[in-house]
N, C-alpha and C positions, 0 to 999 in steps of 0.2 A: 924744184928743191923741196924735199919733204921736211915739214916742221919737226924740230927736236922736241920730244915729249918726255916730261919728267915721269919716271915709273910710278912715283907716289900719287900722281893725279891721272894716270892713264885711263882709269875707268870712268872719269867724269865726262859728261856729254860734250863739253867744249873740246877737250883733248881728243876724244874719239872722233868727233867731226873732223878735226884737223888731220887725224891719222887715217881715217877710213872713209870720210866723206859724209855728207848730210844724210844720205839714204840709209846709213847704218843706224840712225837714231829713230826712236819711237816718236809718235806724235807728241806725247807728253814731254819728252826730252827736248825736242825742237822748240816747243812752246816755252819750256823753262829757260832756254837760251834767250828767247825774245824778252822774257820777263826779267831776267837778271843774269847772274853769272853761272847759273846752272847748279847752284847748291841745293841743299835739302829743302830749304824754304821755298825756293822757286819751283822745284819739282812737285812739292806737295800742293802748291797753289795751282800749278798747271793741271795736275791730276783732278783736283777738285773742280776746276773750271770746265774741263772736258766731260766730267760726269754730269755737270749741270747743263752744259750747252754742247751738243754734238759738233764735231769738227766741221761738218758741212754747213751747219748753221753759223758757227762761230766765224767762219771765213767770210761771211757776208754781213755780220752784225755790225751796226754802227757803234762807235766808241762809247757813246752815252748809254747804250743798252747794256753794256757789260761792265761799266765802271763801278756798279754797285755790288758786283759779285765778290765773295770773300777773297781778300788779298789783292783785289784789282781796284786801284785808284785811277784817277784821270790819266796820269802819266803812263801807267802800264796799259790801260785801255787804248790810248792813242798809239802806243808802240805796236800793239797787236793789230789794230786796224791798218796801220801804215805797212806792216810786214805783209799782210794779205793783199793789200792793194798793189804793192810792188810786184808780188808774185803774179798777180793777174796781168799787170802791164807787160811783164816780161814773157808771159805765157801765150798771149795772143795779140794780134794787131788789128783792132777794129777799123773799118773804113773811115777815112778822113774826108772832110769836105772837098768836093771835086773829084772823088774817086767813084768809079762805077759801083753800084750797090743793088744789083739785080738778083744775084745768086742768093737763095734763101739761107745758105750757110753764112754768107757775109752779113745778111740782115740779122741773123742770130748773134753773130759776133758783135755787131753794132749795138744790139739791145740786150746784151748779156746781163747788164745791171737790172733791167726790168724783169728778167726771168726769175730773179731771187727776191722780188718785192713781196711784202707781206699781204698786200691788197691787190686786187685786180686793177689794172690800169689800161687805158686804150691810147695808143700812140699812132702817129702818122709820120711816115718817112717821106719827106719831100724830095723829088728828083727833077732834074732838068730833062731836056729832050733826048739826051744821050744816056739817060739813066744814071747820071752822076749825082752824088749826094749833095743836097743843099743844107738841110738840117732836119732834126726830128722835133716833133711837138707832141706833148701829152695833152690830150683833149678831154680826158675824163678819168676819174678815179672812183672805184667802187668799194665793195666789201671783200671778204675772203673768198666768196664764191661767184660774184657777178659784178659786172660793170656796165650798167645801162648807158648806151650812147646812141645818139640819133645820127643818121646819115648827114644831116645838115651840119652838126657839130664836127663830125669827122672830116668833112670836106672844106669847112670854112678856112683853115689855114692855107690849103692849096689854092683856093680861089683868091684869097686875099693877097697871097704872095706870088701869084702867077706861076705856080709849079706846073710843069708839063704832065707829070705822072706821080703816083703815090704807091707806097706799100703800106697796108694797114697792119698794125701789130698790137696784140694784147697778150697778157701773161696769165698763166694759171698757177696761183700759189700752191695748189695741191701737189705740184711737181710733175703732173701728167699733162703733156701738151695735146692729147687727143681732143678733137673738137666735139662739143656738145651739139645737140640738134639746134639749140639757140644760136650757136656760133655759125652753123651752116646757113640758117635763115638770115642772120645778120650779114653774112658775106654776100648773099644774093642781093640783098637790099642795098648794100654799099656799092656794088658794081653797077646796079641799075641807076642809082643816084649819080654816080660819077659820070656815066655816059650822058646824063641829062645836062650836066654843067660843063661838059667838055674837058674833063680830066681823065687821063688814062689810068685806070686802076690795074696795077700789075700783079698784085698778090695779096693774100692775107696770111700772115705768119703768126702762129701761136708759140710763144716761148715759155719755157718752164725749166725748173732745175733738172728735170729728166731729159731735156733736149728741146727739139722744136718740131712743129708741124707746119708744112707749107701746103696750102690748097692747090697751088700749081704743081708741085712735085707729086702730090697724091692723085693728080688727075681729076680733081673736083672743082676746078676753076671753070665754071660754066660760061660758055661763050655764046 
């Protein structure tokens, strides 16, 4: 059943969404509906916020990071963060504990949150003998462009918890997942160290806003 629209309000975002669907609205109009009823004040605030924070950054911004923007208090910031998180949860289904997590695309889904982090971080995905997810552990956090990590630190959670195998993951805040020469060198050292301690290293996946890079998929997983 189509909602009955008052001709006097037919041009407002809420009414247009009901009549034509959400895709008919601009980014600012959609954001205005999250902020309020879609009136002039909400639209002006939405436009100002999008000018200050691009949509791709806003969609991952924590509530406290945008609460100080003009017209955005704690309640509106929380509503924005909640709306984007709901969209993410509906848009993909990351692997859960006990599910196989060997496909680099599934690893990327699992670590999508890390792909948008502001600093580089190094994570280890712990797997059982069948490649099923046990849990993820962040073992190091660095700067905007590097995250020093030693093979000992990277493998400590796997040894401590008796994981059969691991996938190493780190992010590139630049948005480009392509590996650096340092990433290639680290990958070789991690694989050698894993063999020494009896842990099967399955892949090293770099995640970023622009996608992911898998050393296995790229044929650079030296055996």
